[in-house]
C-alpha positions in Angstrom: -24.9 -44.0 26.6 -25.2 -46.8 23.8 -22.8 -47.4 20.8 -24.0 -45.9 17.6 -23.7 -48.1 14.2 -21.9 -45.6 11.9 -19.9 -47.6 9.5 -19.7 -51.0 7.9 -16.4 -52.2 6.5 -16.2 -54.5 3.4 -13.2 -56.3 2.4 -12.8 -56.3 -1.5 -10.4 -56.7 -4.3 -11.3 -53.3 -6.0 -12.4 -50.7 -3.6 -13.1 -47.8 -6.2 -15.2 -50.1 -8.5 -17.1 -51.5 -5.5 -17.5 -48.0 -4.1 -18.9 -46.8 -7.6 -21.5 -49.8 -7.5 -22.7 -49.1 -3.8 -23.0 -45.5 -4.6 -25.5 -46.2 -7.4 -27.4 -48.6 -5.6 -27.8 -46.3 -2.2 -27.5 -42.8 -3.6 -24.6 -42.4 -1.7 -21.2 -40.3 -2.4 -17.6 -41.1 -2.0 -16.5 -39.3 1.3 -13.1 -40.3 1.5 -10.0 -42.1 -0.3 -7.1 -43.2 1.5 -3.7 -44.8 0.4 -4.5 -44.3 -3.2 -7.7 -46.3 -3.3 -6.8 -48.7 -1.0 -9.5 -47.7 1.5 -12.7 -45.9 -0.1 -15.5 -44.6 2.2 -19.1 -43.8 0.9 -21.9 -42.3 2.9 -25.3 -40.4 2.1 -24.9 -36.8 1.0 -23.8 -34.4 3.4 -26.2 -33.5 5.8 -25.6 -32.2 9.4 -26.5 -34.4 12.3 -28.2 -33.2 15.1 -31.7 -32.4 16.6 -32.9 -31.3 13.2 -32.1 -34.1 11.2 -35.0 -36.2 10.8 -34.4 -39.9 11.4 -31.2 -41.8 12.2 -28.4 -41.2 10.4 -27.4 -43.9 7.8 -24.0 -45.6 8.2 -21.4 -45.3 5.7 -19.4 -48.1 4.0 -15.9 -48.6 3.9 -14.2 -50.7 1.1 -10.7 -51.9 1.9 -8.5 -53.9 -0.4 -7.5 -57.4 0.7 -5.5 -59.9 -1.0 -8.0 -63.0 -0.7 -11.1 -63.4 -2.3 -14.6 -64.1 -1.1 -14.9 -68.0 -0.2 -18.2 -68.5 1.7 -21.7 -67.1 2.0 -21.5 -63.8 4.1 -22.6 -64.1 7.3 -23.5 -60.4 7.5 -25.2 -58.8 4.6 -27.1 -55.3 3.7 -30.6 -55.3 2.9 -32.0 -52.8 0.5 -35.6 -51.3 0.4 -36.6 -49.4 -2.7 -38.6 -46.3 -2.2 -39.6 -45.0 -5.2 -40.2 -48.0 -7.4 -41.7 -51.7 -7.0 -39.2 -54.3 -5.7 -39.4 -56.3 -9.3 -38.2 -52.8 -10.9 -35.5 -52.2 -8.2 -34.1 -55.5 -9.0 -33.9 -54.9 -12.6 -32.0 -51.7 -12.0 -29.4 -53.3 -9.9 -28.9 -56.4 -12.2 -28.3 -53.5 -14.8 -25.6 -51.8 -12.7 -23.8 -55.2 -12.3 -25.7 -57.1 -9.7 -26.3 -60.7 -10.4 -29.0 -63.2 -8.9 -28.1 -65.4 -6.3 -29.3 -68.7 -4.8 -28.7 -69.1 -1.0 -31.8 -71.4 -0.2 -34.2 -68.7 0.2 -37.0 -70.5 -1.6 -40.2 -68.7 -2.1 -39.1 -65.8 -0.1 -40.6 -62.3 -0.2 -37.1 -60.6 -0.8 -34.7 -61.3 -3.9 -31.2 -62.2 -3.1 -28.4 -60.8 -5.5 -24.5 -60.2 -5.0 -22.6 -57.0 -6.0 -19.9 -57.4 -8.4 -17.4 -59.0 -6.0 -20.0 -61.7 -4.9 -21.1 -60.2 -1.9 -25.0 -61.1 -1.1 -27.7 -58.4 -0.3 -31.1 -58.6 -0.5 -33.9 -56.1 -1.8 -36.7 -56.4 0.2 -40.2 -55.0 -0.6 -41.0 -51.3 -1.3 -40.8 -49.1 1.7 -42.0 -45.7 1.4 -40.3 -42.7 3.5 
């Protein structure tokens, strides 16, 4: 049996604030808070895993407070596909939530690079209907 991708850990300065941002981006909910908001875990709304669940189980995101700030371009990032609106509409929604546009040398790519409120890059890809 192979391993299963269940969680992505993200170092940050303010776990609660970054968790709120990503909950709004992904329609996730807070699933756990540890050590007085030093670690916050978010994930999809609770749906039992098993044979009757269609599709893969999306991974949880865990935000952990660290003392150092971000200094370089991410080597790993999240890609987001809008499912109920066009890419440009999703970009505008995310900018209104606190994301910022970023230039990482993508040129005329079909995706849009943004950063979350703490400067972590992520991409908004073309619309993909479920």
